[in-house]
Each structure stands twice: as structure tokens, then as C-alpha cells.
N, C-alpha and C positions, 0 to 999 in steps of 0.2 A: 770570656768570649771572643773569639775570631772573626776580624771583619776584614774580607780583599776587596780592595778598594780599587779600579780598572780607568787607569783620568788618564787622558789627553793634555791636561793641563797642570801638571806637576813641576815641580825645578825637578833636573834630577842633574848629575852629569851629560846628558848626551845635549842637554838645551837648559841652560841655567837663569832663563829671562822668563819664564813661564811663569802664569800669573801665582799669584799664590794663596787663593783664594781656598782652593781644594786643602791645602797644605794646610791651613789655618785652621778647617776644621780638624782634621788627624791631630795636631798639636793642642787642639784644647781638649779633643776627651782622649789625649792620649794616656793616662792615670784609670780609665775604666776598661782602657779595650785591648787587645792584643792585635792591633794593627798593621797590614802588612799592604804596600801598594805593591802597584802593575804599574809606571811607569810607558804610554804608548807613544813611542815615536815613529810617523808612516815617513820613507823611503822609498824613493822609486828608482831598483837599479839600471834603468834604461831598458829598452823596447827587446833589446836583443835576448840580453839575460834572464829579461822575465818570462821573456814565452820557453824559450830553451830548459829553465833550471824549474819555474813553476807552473806554469798552466800546461805543460805535460802529465804534472801529477796533480787531475781535480778532483778536489773531494779529498785530499790527504792535505794533513798537517803541513803549515810552509816549511818548507825544506830548510827560509835562507834565514827566517829570524835569528836575531842577535840578542842573547839574552846576557846578562850581567847583573853584577850586584851595586847598592846603595843604601845608605842607613837606613833609607825608610821600607827598604825592599826590592826588586827587582825594577830593573830595566829591560825594556822591548823595544827592538830595531825592528819594523815588523819592513817587507816591503810590498808594495801597493800602489798605481796609478796613479796621475792626479784627475782632479776636474770630477770625484766620483765614480770614476769607471770602475765597476764590478765592486764598489762599495760595501754590498752586504757577503758579495763570499769570500773579500779578504780581511772584512773581520772575524764571520766565522771561522776560516784559518786560520784567525790569527787565534780564537778562542781555544780548536781543538788541537794549538800548539802548547797554548800554557796550560790546560789541561793535563795533554801528555807529559809533557817535560818540566814544568813551574809545581804544578798542586800532586804530583803524582804520588807524593807520601805527604800530602798535607789537602787538610780539609776544611775547608772555612766553616764557622756559621751562617755565616751571610758574606752576599758581596754585593761590594753598589759601583753600580755604575754613574757612571759623574755630567754624561750627557746619553738621551733618551737616544738620540739617534746620531750615534758613534759606538762608545761602551756601551750602550745599552745592548747593541747585536750581541757584542762577548759575554755579558753578563747574564743575559736571556738564558742561553747558549753551556756557557760553563755551567750554571747554576741547575739544569736541567740536568745533565751530564752526571752532576753529581745527588742531586739532591738536595739539597739546599735551596732555602728562597732569599730572594735579590730584591734589594730596593736601588729607585735608581734618582736623581738628582737633573732637575732639569734648570736648564741656563738657558735657556729664551731665544740669544741670537742665533746660534747653531742651530737650533734643532729648528727652529722659524725657516730657515734658512734650507733644509735638505728634507722638510713637509713640502715645503711650497713647487722645490724642484724636480720632487722624485714623487710621485703621485702613486706609481707601481711599488715603494716601499712600504705604501701607508700603510696597509691592513697586516703588512706580518708586524708593523710599529705597534698597530693597535693591540694585536695581544703582549706587543714586549711590554704598551704601554698598563695596558685594564690589570696584567695577569703580575707584578709586581709588589711586591707583600705590603713597599711605601713609597709615597714618592716624596723630595723636597723640594719644591719647586722654589727661586733665588726671591720672586715677585711675583704681587697676583697675573700680571701680564705672561708670562710665561707659563702657567699653568692655564689660560683663559686662551692664550694661543692654539697651543696643545689640543686641547680639547676640542677646536673651532674644526680640527682637520682629522680629529678620534673619537672623538665623541665624549659625554661625560664619563669622567672615573668616578666610581662607585668607592673606592677602598679608599684606606687612610691615606691622608695626606698631609704635611706637615711645610706651612713655609718658611722658610730659611733663605731669611739675607744671609750676605757675605758680610764674615767679621771684620771690621774697619781696623785700619790701622793705629788712625790716632780715635780710642776711648772715651779719654778723659774730657770733660765739658767743660771749656770756656764762655762763659758768662758774655752773651753780646755789649760790643762796644758799637754809639754810634760815632762814625767816624770820619761821614761826609769826605772821603776820601780816593776808591779805585774799586771797577771793576777787576773781577779776577778769575782767568779760566786756567787749570791745568791740565795737562796731557802732554805725549812724547810727540815729540815735531813730525816724526816719520808717522803719526796716526795723521797730521792735520784734518786729510780730507776724510777721513772717519770720524772726527771729534768738531769735523762741519765749522775748521776755521772761518770757511769762503762765506756762510749765512753771518758770523758774527763780525767780520767786517762789512758786510753787508745792512747789517746793521746798525753797526754805525755812522755808515757813508749816512743813512737817513733819516737819523737823529741829527745829523753834523746838518743837514740841508733844513733841519727843520727849529738852527739853531741849539739844538742842542749836545754839548762835544763832554766826553765822558771820556775820562783817564780808566784808560783798559791795562792789565797789566797780566802776562800770556809766561805762566810757568813751565820751563818743560827742557830739555835738551836734545841734542839728534843731530847727525852725519852734516858732513860739509851740505850733501844736495837738500836737507831735512829741513836748515839750516837758509839755503835761496829760496827753497819752495815758500817757507812761510816768511820772510822779507817778501819776496815778492807782492802775497798777498799782502801785505801788511804796509807798506811801504806809502799808500797814501792815505795815513793818516799820522800823526804827529802824537797823537793822544794816544798811540797802542804801542806799548812797548813790549818787546820779547827778553822777559827777565834771564830766561837762561835755567838748565838744571839747578836745584834746591835737595838738599838731604831733606830730613822727615822734617828737625826742629823746626827748617828754616821755614815751610809750607805752615807747617802750624801757627806762624808766626805771620806769616803773611794772611793765612785766612784772615788771623784776627783783629789785624789792622787795614780788610776790607771793607766795603759795602755789602757788596753781594756777587756770587759765585756765574757762571755762566760757563752751559755745556750744554751745546743743543747737538748732540750727538745725532749723523746719522744710523747707527744702528750703536746698542747698548745693552748689554746682558742685565747688569745689576749697576755696576759703579760705585764700588766705593765711596770712590772720592763723594758725594753727592751726601754721605752721610757724614765722614768727616767732616765735610763740610756747618754742616748745623749745629755739633758737638761743635765746634768751633765758632761757632754766635754767628753764621754765615747765612742767611736767607740766599737760595737757590733759585736759577731755573735751569729745565731739564727737558728732557726731548719727551713730549706723548705720546703712548705707546709704547713704547719701551722705557728700560732704565728703574726708575722708583715708580713707574707710575702706579697708580692702585696705593701706594702704601700710602702719601699723605691729601688723601679727597681731600676738601674743605681746608685745608693751614693754606692760610696767605701768605706763609712767609717758602710756600713750594710751588710754584710757578711751572707748568706741564707746558712747551708750545711746542705745536712743528713745526720740526726741523728747515724744512720747506717754505716755512711764512717767513720770511723777513721783516715784512713788518710786524707782525705779529711780536718776532723778538725783540723788536726795537723798544717795542711798548711793554713789555716787559722788561727790558733793560731798564728804561726811564720808571717804575713803578717802583724799580729796585733803589733806586739813586733818591726820587721826588722821597717816596715811601718808610724811607730804610729809617726812622723809628719807630716805628707804626710797626712796621713789619721784624723789629729787631725783639720789640715788645712781647710780641704774640709768641716768637722764636724761645723768651727766655724764658715763659712758662709753660713753652712742651718741653724743653733741657730737665726739668723739673719735675714731669710729668712721667703716669705706668707706660703710658704710648713708647718715651725714648728708651726706658729700658730695654723694652725688645732686641735693639738695635745693640745692643752691650756683647760683646766675648762672652761670656760669661753666658746672659740666659739664652745666645745663641746656638753654645755649643750644648748647654741641659737640651736643650730643643731638640737638638740633632739626636747625640744618647738615647734620650726618651723614644724617640723613633726608630734609631737602630735597633733598643729591644725590644719594641710591639713589633719589628718587620719580624724580628726571630719567633716572635710569639707567635705570628701570621704561619708562619710555615711555609714549607714546599709547596707548591702549586701543581705537579706533575713533570715528570721525568721526559725525558727528549727523547719523540716516535724520530 
């Protein structure tokens, strides 16, 4: 079965540092399907070039798209303006160019668009041109931002969403968010958490040691380091002093910004970049994990922390929200409510033994198995086969 993946978040020779969430799904199911990835990279060539070479040919495939080969398939560098200008137009013209150039002699059995509001435009158009079904992955953050900012695109995105043969939300909140804009979906849907980099389970240990956070320092604003430090300050003024360790590297500017935010708290340490083995060791030795991000599509680091025996604080309404309802070891907080975050951090410290006891039980449960890479891969494979069975919903008019 030939599966064509369209993804702007796949590590490739153009940008190797992209997230590995989509790559993990492809790798995990590589023995079951003939996967081909078209890795999308947007570039703006400048106003003059864009206007003279691209806009003068409206409705035609993009003449400036640069295609290349890499082990997983094809890289595509396509021209488009920033800030969502001509967003749908450029993606649909890219879709025509892919169909015309890359897929001229190759017809997949299924197309997968790895975000509704970006790759979904391409998947929908190519699928209808070729007469094959398509599936969608809902990643949450980007889909929510575009649906909120672009009401003019919602009618068409509603067709893309509802006519998909199968939909794979990363988390419950991703589906809830999309349906709040586009209406409740009646077609098949499979919840698909991200495959964690750490899959082996380490039983919790009561350490009475330090709270831990892990993120790249360039993302300090989005990961809400300010909120963490405000919570530290609130606890400090009330006589509670908690050691906090932050793992993550960055540029000199990233380090300078992080030092400025943490300088007032002598109990907070910037521990720098660590490899996977060191991160796992730090997690196993910590009291609790804290990451109240402002925006978070899923955050596989939360699952990795739980697998390492670490209770977590996550941002309510995003990330893993909806996956751990009523679980005492997973505490959701409003990322803008510093007082609530301070109380949650206090709970991780003062109730460490109790929380880790319930986490130990969860690690041995059926519920924990659904976050194992094998289970996630199996669910993805089942959905892909089901999507082909649904068939195409119609040709492009």
C-alpha cells in the first residue's frame, strides 16, 4: 500500500532540526507500508521576484518550486509570502505542481496531510485530482491559530476536515478545538499521541530533590519560563523554597535572556543541554516536572516524564489535556495563572510520595500502554488501512 505523506514538519536536508513526531510515525510503520514523504519548506523570494515570476501566472503551478530527493522521498522548497498572505492560494498551486511534477507517474493509494490548515489544502486538492482518499493529522497549535485568525478559510477547511477518509488528532483538545470552528465530525477518527523518545518505563522513586523543566532556551517565552519564575517568587515569599533545574541549550542570546529571567532566584539552575540518557537520568532523580507552555500541540516530553516516574504540571487546554482526566499525578494549570502554578508546584513537592504511588500504578495499567510506540504505530496503521477502505469522496471540480 503506497502512502504519500505531506509534511512541513519532517527533518530533511533543507532543515534538519524539525520535530521528529511525523518521522517517528513513518519509521514505526515502515515495514507495513510503502511510505513516501514530500517534505514542505516555505521560502519567500522577495517582493519583486514574487510579483514578477509568480503572481503573473495566476492559477498555474508554481514555477519556482525546487524539488530534491532525500532518503524518505522528496523535498519541496516553495515560494510564498509570510504572515499567511495568499495562504490557500500558494498551497493549492503547490499541490498542482506536486501532482504535475512529482506524481506524474506515481499514484498513491492514500495521501496524508499532517496538519489540517497547512498540508490539508494540498492533500485535499491532490487527492481529488488523482481520485484517491486522503487522511488528516490534527496537530492542535497551528490548526487553532489559523482557524482563529482566518475566518475566510473556514468554509473550505470545513470541507477538507469533514471529507477526509480518516482523521488522527494528536490529543483530545486538538479535535475539540477544530470542531468548535468547523462542526462535529461524523467520519472515523483515531486519537494518535506522539511517539515518545523515551519508551521504557522507570518506576517512580521518592527523591525529595528538585523540580525539573526541559526545553530549548530559544523557546523560553513560549514555554513560559516567566510563569515558572513568578511561581517560584510566590512560593518564596510564602516561605517555600524549591530547587528547580532547567535543562536546555541555546545561543548566547538565548542564554542571556534565560539568565535575566532566572537571576533573582538562587534556587533555580540553568543546567544546559543534555543528551537523551542524561535527560532520562535527571527525570528519574527529580521530584516533579513543570512545563506550563503558552502553546503546546502535544508535548511528548510530558509522556517521557511520566514514563520516567515523574508527576507532571501541564498547560490546561493544550498539550496532553484530556488524556489524564482525574489522574492526580498530572496537574493542568492555566499558564497565565501564576498563583495556581505555584500551588501546583507545591503539591508536587509536598505530596511527592502519594503522587508517585498513583503514577506507579498507572505505569502498570492498560492506559499507559496506549502511549507506547508500538501501540501508537499499530493505531496509525489501522487508521491508514481504514482510510483506504473508505475510498475517495469525489473528484476535484
